[in-house]
mmCIF entry with sequence, helices, sheets and N, C-alpha, C, O atoms, coordinates in Angstrom:
data_MODEL
# 
_entry.id   MODEL 
# 
_entity.id                         1 
_entity.type                       polymer 
_entity.pdbx_number_of_molecules   1 
# 
_entity_poly.entity_id                      1 
_entity_poly.type                           'polypeptide(L)' 
_entity_poly.nstd_linkage                   no 
_entity_poly.nstd_monomer                   no 
_entity_poly.pdbx_seq_one_letter_code       MEMLHNISKPPLNSKFVLTCDITTRQHGVIDVWILNIYIH 
_entity_poly.pdbx_seq_one_letter_code_can   MEMLHNISKPPLNSKFVLTCDITTRQHGVIDVWILNIYIH 
_entity_poly.pdbx_strand_id                 A 
# 
loop_
_entity_poly_seq.entity_id 
_entity_poly_seq.num 
_entity_poly_seq.mon_id 
_entity_poly_seq.hetero 
1 1  MET n 
1 2  GLU n 
1 3  MET n 
1 4  LEU n 
1 5  HIS n 
1 6  ASN n 
1 7  ILE n 
1 8  SER n 
1 9  LYS n 
1 10 PRO n 
1 11 PRO n 
1 12 LEU n 
1 13 ASN n 
1 14 SER n 
1 15 LYS n 
1 16 PHE n 
1 17 VAL n 
1 18 LEU n 
1 19 THR n 
1 20 CYS n 
1 21 ASP n 
1 22 ILE n 
1 23 THR n 
1 24 THR n 
1 25 ARG n 
1 26 GLN n 
1 27 HIS n 
1 28 GLY n 
1 29 VAL n 
1 30 ILE n 
1 31 ASP n 
1 32 VAL n 
1 33 TRP n 
1 34 ILE n 
1 35 LEU n 
1 36 ASN n 
1 37 ILE n 
1 38 TYR n 
1 39 ILE n 
1 40 HIS n 
# 
_struct_asym.id          A 
_struct_asym.entity_id   1 
# 
loop_
_struct_conf.conf_type_id 
_struct_conf.id 
_struct_conf.pdbx_PDB_helix_id 
_struct_conf.beg_label_comp_id 
_struct_conf.beg_label_asym_id 
_struct_conf.beg_label_seq_id 
_struct_conf.pdbx_beg_PDB_ins_code 
_struct_conf.end_label_comp_id 
_struct_conf.end_label_asym_id 
_struct_conf.end_label_seq_id 
_struct_conf.pdbx_end_PDB_ins_code 
_struct_conf.beg_auth_comp_id 
_struct_conf.beg_auth_asym_id 
_struct_conf.beg_auth_seq_id 
_struct_conf.end_auth_comp_id 
_struct_conf.end_auth_asym_id 
_struct_conf.end_auth_seq_id 
_struct_conf.pdbx_PDB_helix_class 
_struct_conf.details 
_struct_conf.pdbx_PDB_helix_length 
HELX_P HELX_P1 AA1 GLU A 2  ? ILE A 7  ? GLU A 2  ILE A 7  1 ? 6  
HELX_P HELX_P2 AA2 SER A 14 ? GLN A 26 ? SER A 14 GLN A 26 1 ? 13 
HELX_P HELX_P3 AA3 VAL A 29 ? ILE A 39 ? VAL A 29 ILE A 39 1 ? 11 
# 
_struct_conf_type.id          HELX_P 
_struct_conf_type.criteria    ? 
_struct_conf_type.reference   ? 
# 
loop_
_atom_site.group_PDB 
_atom_site.id 
_atom_site.type_symbol 
_atom_site.label_atom_id 
_atom_site.label_alt_id 
_atom_site.label_comp_id 
_atom_site.label_asym_id 
_atom_site.label_entity_id 
_atom_site.label_seq_id 
_atom_site.pdbx_PDB_ins_code 
_atom_site.Cartn_x 
_atom_site.Cartn_y 
_atom_site.Cartn_z 
_atom_site.occupancy 
_atom_site.B_iso_or_equiv 
_atom_site.pdbx_formal_charge 
_atom_site.auth_seq_id 
_atom_site.auth_comp_id 
_atom_site.auth_asym_id 
_atom_site.auth_atom_id 
_atom_site.pdbx_PDB_model_num 
ATOM 1   N N  . MET A 1 1  ? 0.872   -1.191 -0.008  1.00 0.00 ? 1  MET A N  1 
ATOM 2   C CA . MET A 1 1  ? 0.003   0.016  0.020   1.00 0.00 ? 1  MET A CA 1 
ATOM 3   C C  . MET A 1 1  ? 0.890   1.262  -0.033  1.00 0.00 ? 1  MET A C  1 
ATOM 4   O O  . MET A 1 1  ? 0.661   2.197  -0.800  1.00 0.00 ? 1  MET A O  1 
ATOM 5   N N  . GLU A 1 2  ? 1.944   1.222  0.848   1.00 0.00 ? 2  GLU A N  1 
ATOM 6   C CA . GLU A 1 2  ? 2.772   2.435  0.852   1.00 0.00 ? 2  GLU A CA 1 
ATOM 7   C C  . GLU A 1 2  ? 3.455   2.646  -0.441  1.00 0.00 ? 2  GLU A C  1 
ATOM 8   O O  . GLU A 1 2  ? 3.657   3.781  -0.875  1.00 0.00 ? 2  GLU A O  1 
ATOM 9   N N  . MET A 1 3  ? 3.821   1.557  -1.072  1.00 0.00 ? 3  MET A N  1 
ATOM 10  C CA . MET A 1 3  ? 4.487   1.646  -2.401  1.00 0.00 ? 3  MET A CA 1 
ATOM 11  C C  . MET A 1 3  ? 3.629   2.366  -3.421  1.00 0.00 ? 3  MET A C  1 
ATOM 12  O O  . MET A 1 3  ? 4.071   3.279  -4.118  1.00 0.00 ? 3  MET A O  1 
ATOM 13  N N  . LEU A 1 4  ? 2.401   1.926  -3.480  1.00 0.00 ? 4  LEU A N  1 
ATOM 14  C CA . LEU A 1 4  ? 1.461   2.553  -4.444  1.00 0.00 ? 4  LEU A CA 1 
ATOM 15  C C  . LEU A 1 4  ? 1.249   4.045  -4.139  1.00 0.00 ? 4  LEU A C  1 
ATOM 16  O O  . LEU A 1 4  ? 1.111   4.873  -5.040  1.00 0.00 ? 4  LEU A O  1 
ATOM 17  N N  . HIS A 1 5  ? 1.229   4.343  -2.866  1.00 0.00 ? 5  HIS A N  1 
ATOM 18  C CA . HIS A 1 5  ? 1.056   5.712  -2.404  1.00 0.00 ? 5  HIS A CA 1 
ATOM 19  C C  . HIS A 1 5  ? 2.214   6.541  -2.850  1.00 0.00 ? 5  HIS A C  1 
ATOM 20  O O  . HIS A 1 5  ? 2.006   7.686  -3.253  1.00 0.00 ? 5  HIS A O  1 
ATOM 21  N N  . ASN A 1 6  ? 3.453   6.031  -2.806  1.00 0.00 ? 6  ASN A N  1 
ATOM 22  C CA . ASN A 1 6  ? 4.640   6.740  -3.192  1.00 0.00 ? 6  ASN A CA 1 
ATOM 23  C C  . ASN A 1 6  ? 4.680   6.965  -4.720  1.00 0.00 ? 6  ASN A C  1 
ATOM 24  O O  . ASN A 1 6  ? 5.100   8.013  -5.210  1.00 0.00 ? 6  ASN A O  1 
ATOM 25  N N  . ILE A 1 7  ? 4.234   5.956  -5.422  1.00 0.00 ? 7  ILE A N  1 
ATOM 26  C CA . ILE A 1 7  ? 4.208   6.044  -6.883  1.00 0.00 ? 7  ILE A CA 1 
ATOM 27  C C  . ILE A 1 7  ? 3.206   7.152  -7.312  1.00 0.00 ? 7  ILE A C  1 
ATOM 28  O O  . ILE A 1 7  ? 3.454   7.901  -8.257  1.00 0.00 ? 7  ILE A O  1 
ATOM 29  N N  . SER A 1 8  ? 2.120   7.222  -6.616  1.00 0.00 ? 8  SER A N  1 
ATOM 30  C CA . SER A 1 8  ? 0.991   8.127  -6.995  1.00 0.00 ? 8  SER A CA 1 
ATOM 31  C C  . SER A 1 8  ? 1.212   9.482  -6.202  1.00 0.00 ? 8  SER A C  1 
ATOM 32  O O  . SER A 1 8  ? 0.539   9.742  -5.205  1.00 0.00 ? 8  SER A O  1 
ATOM 33  N N  . LYS A 1 9  ? 2.133   10.283 -6.669  1.00 0.00 ? 9  LYS A N  1 
ATOM 34  C CA . LYS A 1 9  ? 2.368   11.541 -5.963  1.00 0.00 ? 9  LYS A CA 1 
ATOM 35  C C  . LYS A 1 9  ? 1.531   12.634 -6.651  1.00 0.00 ? 9  LYS A C  1 
ATOM 36  O O  . LYS A 1 9  ? 1.744   12.902 -7.833  1.00 0.00 ? 9  LYS A O  1 
ATOM 37  N N  . PRO A 1 10 ? 0.619   13.248 -5.968  1.00 0.00 ? 10 PRO A N  1 
ATOM 38  C CA . PRO A 1 10 ? -0.220  14.292 -6.473  1.00 0.00 ? 10 PRO A CA 1 
ATOM 39  C C  . PRO A 1 10 ? 0.502   15.590 -6.808  1.00 0.00 ? 10 PRO A C  1 
ATOM 40  O O  . PRO A 1 10 ? 1.513   15.894 -6.175  1.00 0.00 ? 10 PRO A O  1 
ATOM 41  N N  . PRO A 1 11 ? 0.017   16.383 -7.796  1.00 0.00 ? 11 PRO A N  1 
ATOM 42  C CA . PRO A 1 11 ? 0.623   17.674 -8.101  1.00 0.00 ? 11 PRO A CA 1 
ATOM 43  C C  . PRO A 1 11 ? 0.394   18.644 -6.955  1.00 0.00 ? 11 PRO A C  1 
ATOM 44  O O  . PRO A 1 11 ? -0.350  18.335 -6.024  1.00 0.00 ? 11 PRO A O  1 
ATOM 45  N N  . LEU A 1 12 ? 1.026   19.821 -7.009  1.00 0.00 ? 12 LEU A N  1 
ATOM 46  C CA . LEU A 1 12 ? 0.898   20.733 -5.911  1.00 0.00 ? 12 LEU A CA 1 
ATOM 47  C C  . LEU A 1 12 ? -0.325  21.553 -6.025  1.00 0.00 ? 12 LEU A C  1 
ATOM 48  O O  . LEU A 1 12 ? -0.303  22.771 -6.204  1.00 0.00 ? 12 LEU A O  1 
ATOM 49  N N  . ASN A 1 13 ? -1.474  20.781 -5.904  1.00 0.00 ? 13 ASN A N  1 
ATOM 50  C CA . ASN A 1 13 ? -2.767  21.347 -5.985  1.00 0.00 ? 13 ASN A CA 1 
ATOM 51  C C  . ASN A 1 13 ? -3.535  21.090 -4.710  1.00 0.00 ? 13 ASN A C  1 
ATOM 52  O O  . ASN A 1 13 ? -3.825  19.931 -4.415  1.00 0.00 ? 13 ASN A O  1 
ATOM 53  N N  . SER A 1 14 ? -3.874  22.080 -3.952  1.00 0.00 ? 14 SER A N  1 
ATOM 54  C CA . SER A 1 14 ? -4.442  21.914 -2.615  1.00 0.00 ? 14 SER A CA 1 
ATOM 55  C C  . SER A 1 14 ? -5.640  21.041 -2.664  1.00 0.00 ? 14 SER A C  1 
ATOM 56  O O  . SER A 1 14 ? -5.758  20.096 -1.884  1.00 0.00 ? 14 SER A O  1 
ATOM 57  N N  . LYS A 1 15 ? -6.636  21.365 -3.665  1.00 0.00 ? 15 LYS A N  1 
ATOM 58  C CA . LYS A 1 15 ? -7.821  20.660 -3.729  1.00 0.00 ? 15 LYS A CA 1 
ATOM 59  C C  . LYS A 1 15 ? -7.555  19.183 -4.106  1.00 0.00 ? 15 LYS A C  1 
ATOM 60  O O  . LYS A 1 15 ? -8.187  18.284 -3.551  1.00 0.00 ? 15 LYS A O  1 
ATOM 61  N N  . PHE A 1 16 ? -6.683  18.949 -4.986  1.00 0.00 ? 16 PHE A N  1 
ATOM 62  C CA . PHE A 1 16 ? -6.363  17.550 -5.358  1.00 0.00 ? 16 PHE A CA 1 
ATOM 63  C C  . PHE A 1 16 ? -5.789  16.828 -4.146  1.00 0.00 ? 16 PHE A C  1 
ATOM 64  O O  . PHE A 1 16 ? -6.191  15.701 -3.860  1.00 0.00 ? 16 PHE A O  1 
ATOM 65  N N  . VAL A 1 17 ? -4.815  17.480 -3.397  1.00 0.00 ? 17 VAL A N  1 
ATOM 66  C CA . VAL A 1 17 ? -4.242  16.794 -2.270  1.00 0.00 ? 17 VAL A CA 1 
ATOM 67  C C  . VAL A 1 17 ? -5.332  16.514 -1.241  1.00 0.00 ? 17 VAL A C  1 
ATOM 68  O O  . VAL A 1 17 ? -5.330  15.449 -0.625  1.00 0.00 ? 17 VAL A O  1 
ATOM 69  N N  . LEU A 1 18 ? -6.246  17.432 -1.045  1.00 0.00 ? 18 LEU A N  1 
ATOM 70  C CA . LEU A 1 18 ? -7.319  17.215 -0.097  1.00 0.00 ? 18 LEU A CA 1 
ATOM 71  C C  . LEU A 1 18 ? -8.180  16.072 -0.485  1.00 0.00 ? 18 LEU A C  1 
ATOM 72  O O  . LEU A 1 18 ? -8.604  15.279 0.357   1.00 0.00 ? 18 LEU A O  1 
ATOM 73  N N  . THR A 1 19 ? -8.456  15.973 -1.821  1.00 0.00 ? 19 THR A N  1 
ATOM 74  C CA . THR A 1 19 ? -9.297  14.892 -2.394  1.00 0.00 ? 19 THR A CA 1 
ATOM 75  C C  . THR A 1 19 ? -8.585  13.557 -2.182  1.00 0.00 ? 19 THR A C  1 
ATOM 76  O O  . THR A 1 19 ? -9.181  12.563 -1.767  1.00 0.00 ? 19 THR A O  1 
ATOM 77  N N  . CYS A 1 20 ? -7.197  13.578 -2.504  1.00 0.00 ? 20 CYS A N  1 
ATOM 78  C CA . CYS A 1 20 ? -6.432  12.381 -2.280  1.00 0.00 ? 20 CYS A CA 1 
ATOM 79  C C  . CYS A 1 20 ? -6.529  11.886 -0.838  1.00 0.00 ? 20 CYS A C  1 
ATOM 80  O O  . CYS A 1 20 ? -6.771  10.708 -0.573  1.00 0.00 ? 20 CYS A O  1 
ATOM 81  N N  . ASP A 1 21 ? -6.327  12.851 0.102   1.00 0.00 ? 21 ASP A N  1 
ATOM 82  C CA . ASP A 1 21 ? -6.378  12.491 1.523   1.00 0.00 ? 21 ASP A CA 1 
ATOM 83  C C  . ASP A 1 21 ? -7.745  11.876 1.910   1.00 0.00 ? 21 ASP A C  1 
ATOM 84  O O  . ASP A 1 21 ? -7.798  10.879 2.630   1.00 0.00 ? 21 ASP A O  1 
ATOM 85  N N  . ILE A 1 22 ? -8.816  12.468 1.435   1.00 0.00 ? 22 ILE A N  1 
ATOM 86  C CA . ILE A 1 22 ? -10.152 11.995 1.749   1.00 0.00 ? 22 ILE A CA 1 
ATOM 87  C C  . ILE A 1 22 ? -10.369 10.635 1.091   1.00 0.00 ? 22 ILE A C  1 
ATOM 88  O O  . ILE A 1 22 ? -10.863 9.715  1.743   1.00 0.00 ? 22 ILE A O  1 
ATOM 89  N N  . THR A 1 23 ? -10.020 10.490 -0.152  1.00 0.00 ? 23 THR A N  1 
ATOM 90  C CA . THR A 1 23 ? -10.159 9.255  -0.868  1.00 0.00 ? 23 THR A CA 1 
ATOM 91  C C  . THR A 1 23 ? -9.381  8.121  -0.258  1.00 0.00 ? 23 THR A C  1 
ATOM 92  O O  . THR A 1 23 ? -9.875  6.997  -0.166  1.00 0.00 ? 23 THR A O  1 
ATOM 93  N N  . THR A 1 24 ? -8.121  8.420  0.175   1.00 0.00 ? 24 THR A N  1 
ATOM 94  C CA . THR A 1 24 ? -7.325  7.417  0.813   1.00 0.00 ? 24 THR A CA 1 
ATOM 95  C C  . THR A 1 24 ? -7.914  6.965  2.042   1.00 0.00 ? 24 THR A C  1 
ATOM 96  O O  . THR A 1 24 ? -7.900  5.758  2.284   1.00 0.00 ? 24 THR A O  1 
ATOM 97  N N  . ARG A 1 25 ? -8.460  7.823  2.896   1.00 0.00 ? 25 ARG A N  1 
ATOM 98  C CA . ARG A 1 25 ? -9.057  7.448  4.093   1.00 0.00 ? 25 ARG A CA 1 
ATOM 99  C C  . ARG A 1 25 ? -10.358 6.629  3.906   1.00 0.00 ? 25 ARG A C  1 
ATOM 100 O O  . ARG A 1 25 ? -10.643 5.705  4.667   1.00 0.00 ? 25 ARG A O  1 
ATOM 101 N N  . GLN A 1 26 ? -11.127 6.997  2.877   1.00 0.00 ? 26 GLN A N  1 
ATOM 102 C CA . GLN A 1 26 ? -12.430 6.339  2.656   1.00 0.00 ? 26 GLN A CA 1 
ATOM 103 C C  . GLN A 1 26 ? -12.392 5.043  1.883   1.00 0.00 ? 26 GLN A C  1 
ATOM 104 O O  . GLN A 1 26 ? -13.059 4.067  2.224   1.00 0.00 ? 26 GLN A O  1 
ATOM 105 N N  . HIS A 1 27 ? -11.546 5.062  0.771   1.00 0.00 ? 27 HIS A N  1 
ATOM 106 C CA . HIS A 1 27 ? -11.625 3.925  -0.164  1.00 0.00 ? 27 HIS A CA 1 
ATOM 107 C C  . HIS A 1 27 ? -10.335 3.203  -0.318  1.00 0.00 ? 27 HIS A C  1 
ATOM 108 O O  . HIS A 1 27 ? -10.337 2.047  -0.740  1.00 0.00 ? 27 HIS A O  1 
ATOM 109 N N  . GLY A 1 28 ? -9.185  3.840  0.012   1.00 0.00 ? 28 GLY A N  1 
ATOM 110 C CA . GLY A 1 28 ? -7.935  3.179  -0.083  1.00 0.00 ? 28 GLY A CA 1 
ATOM 111 C C  . GLY A 1 28 ? -7.022  3.798  -1.129  1.00 0.00 ? 28 GLY A C  1 
ATOM 112 O O  . GLY A 1 28 ? -7.416  4.734  -1.825  1.00 0.00 ? 28 GLY A O  1 
ATOM 113 N N  . VAL A 1 29 ? -5.769  3.267  -1.245  1.00 0.00 ? 29 VAL A N  1 
ATOM 114 C CA . VAL A 1 29 ? -4.816  3.883  -2.123  1.00 0.00 ? 29 VAL A CA 1 
ATOM 115 C C  . VAL A 1 29 ? -5.172  3.717  -3.630  1.00 0.00 ? 29 VAL A C  1 
ATOM 116 O O  . VAL A 1 29 ? -4.917  4.609  -4.439  1.00 0.00 ? 29 VAL A O  1 
ATOM 117 N N  . ILE A 1 30 ? -5.762  2.562  -3.975  1.00 0.00 ? 30 ILE A N  1 
ATOM 118 C CA . ILE A 1 30 ? -6.058  2.275  -5.333  1.00 0.00 ? 30 ILE A CA 1 
ATOM 119 C C  . ILE A 1 30 ? -6.907  3.369  -6.014  1.00 0.00 ? 30 ILE A C  1 
ATOM 120 O O  . ILE A 1 30 ? -6.651  3.747  -7.157  1.00 0.00 ? 30 ILE A O  1 
ATOM 121 N N  . ASP A 1 31 ? -7.897  3.853  -5.301  1.00 0.00 ? 31 ASP A N  1 
ATOM 122 C CA . ASP A 1 31 ? -8.759  4.917  -5.841  1.00 0.00 ? 31 ASP A CA 1 
ATOM 123 C C  . ASP A 1 31 ? -7.937  6.181  -6.090  1.00 0.00 ? 31 ASP A C  1 
ATOM 124 O O  . ASP A 1 31 ? -8.144  6.859  -7.096  1.00 0.00 ? 31 ASP A O  1 
ATOM 125 N N  . VAL A 1 32 ? -7.038  6.499  -5.219  1.00 0.00 ? 32 VAL A N  1 
ATOM 126 C CA . VAL A 1 32 ? -6.123  7.650  -5.342  1.00 0.00 ? 32 VAL A CA 1 
ATOM 127 C C  . VAL A 1 32 ? -5.296  7.502  -6.595  1.00 0.00 ? 32 VAL A C  1 
ATOM 128 O O  . VAL A 1 32 ? -5.132  8.446  -7.369  1.00 0.00 ? 32 VAL A O  1 
ATOM 129 N N  . TRP A 1 33 ? -4.764  6.269  -6.791  1.00 0.00 ? 33 TRP A N  1 
ATOM 130 C CA . TRP A 1 33 ? -3.921  6.036  -7.958  1.00 0.00 ? 33 TRP A CA 1 
ATOM 131 C C  . TRP A 1 33 ? -4.736  6.255  -9.241  1.00 0.00 ? 33 TRP A C  1 
ATOM 132 O O  . TRP A 1 33 ? -4.247  6.896  -10.172 1.00 0.00 ? 33 TRP A O  1 
ATOM 133 N N  . ILE A 1 34 ? -5.981  5.730  -9.308  1.00 0.00 ? 34 ILE A N  1 
ATOM 134 C CA . ILE A 1 34 ? -6.861  5.906  -10.426 1.00 0.00 ? 34 ILE A CA 1 
ATOM 135 C C  . ILE A 1 34 ? -7.161  7.410  -10.686 1.00 0.00 ? 34 ILE A C  1 
ATOM 136 O O  . ILE A 1 34 ? -7.170  7.879  -11.824 1.00 0.00 ? 34 ILE A O  1 
ATOM 137 N N  . LEU A 1 35 ? -7.414  8.159  -9.534  1.00 0.00 ? 35 LEU A N  1 
ATOM 138 C CA . LEU A 1 35 ? -7.702  9.605  -9.591  1.00 0.00 ? 35 LEU A CA 1 
ATOM 139 C C  . LEU A 1 35 ? -6.527  10.285 -10.237 1.00 0.00 ? 35 LEU A C  1 
ATOM 140 O O  . LEU A 1 35 ? -6.695  11.098 -11.147 1.00 0.00 ? 35 LEU A O  1 
ATOM 141 N N  . ASN A 1 36 ? -5.340  9.963  -9.779  1.00 0.00 ? 36 ASN A N  1 
ATOM 142 C CA . ASN A 1 36 ? -4.123  10.600 -10.250 1.00 0.00 ? 36 ASN A CA 1 
ATOM 143 C C  . ASN A 1 36 ? -3.993  10.372 -11.781 1.00 0.00 ? 36 ASN A C  1 
ATOM 144 O O  . ASN A 1 36 ? -3.762  11.306 -12.549 1.00 0.00 ? 36 ASN A O  1 
ATOM 145 N N  . ILE A 1 37 ? -4.153  9.089  -12.189 1.00 0.00 ? 37 ILE A N  1 
ATOM 146 C CA . ILE A 1 37 ? -4.085  8.834  -13.729 1.00 0.00 ? 37 ILE A CA 1 
ATOM 147 C C  . ILE A 1 37 ? -5.112  9.622  -14.448 1.00 0.00 ? 37 ILE A C  1 
ATOM 148 O O  . ILE A 1 37 ? -4.835  10.191 -15.504 1.00 0.00 ? 37 ILE A O  1 
ATOM 149 N N  . TYR A 1 38 ? -6.353  9.677  -13.880 1.00 0.00 ? 38 TYR A N  1 
ATOM 150 C CA . TYR A 1 38 ? -7.451  10.364 -14.549 1.00 0.00 ? 38 TYR A CA 1 
ATOM 151 C C  . TYR A 1 38 ? -7.168  11.897 -14.691 1.00 0.00 ? 38 TYR A C  1 
ATOM 152 O O  . TYR A 1 38 ? -7.497  12.525 -15.698 1.00 0.00 ? 38 TYR A O  1 
ATOM 153 N N  . ILE A 1 39 ? -6.556  12.436 -13.648 1.00 0.00 ? 39 ILE A N  1 
ATOM 154 C CA . ILE A 1 39 ? -6.216  13.885 -13.655 1.00 0.00 ? 39 ILE A CA 1 
ATOM 155 C C  . ILE A 1 39 ? -5.188  14.129 -14.748 1.00 0.00 ? 39 ILE A C  1 
ATOM 156 O O  . ILE A 1 39 ? -5.373  15.048 -15.546 1.00 0.00 ? 39 ILE A O  1 
ATOM 157 N N  . HIS A 1 40 ? -4.101  13.341 -14.823 1.00 0.00 ? 40 HIS A N  1 
ATOM 158 C CA . HIS A 1 40 ? -3.088  13.477 -15.852 1.00 0.00 ? 40 HIS A CA 1 
ATOM 159 C C  . HIS A 1 40 ? -3.584  13.074 -17.218 1.00 0.00 ? 40 HIS A C  1 
ATOM 160 O O  . HIS A 1 40 ? -2.833  13.138 -18.192 1.00 0.00 ? 40 HIS A O  1 
# 
């Protein structure tokens, strides 16, 4: 889990970071990873 989190580093966007934090807490790292790919 930590490895995936390290690979999926969000950009310096406060809203995105906040979304990542909420998503990580609620659904897990995988959703954050998908979110990051979707944003890019």
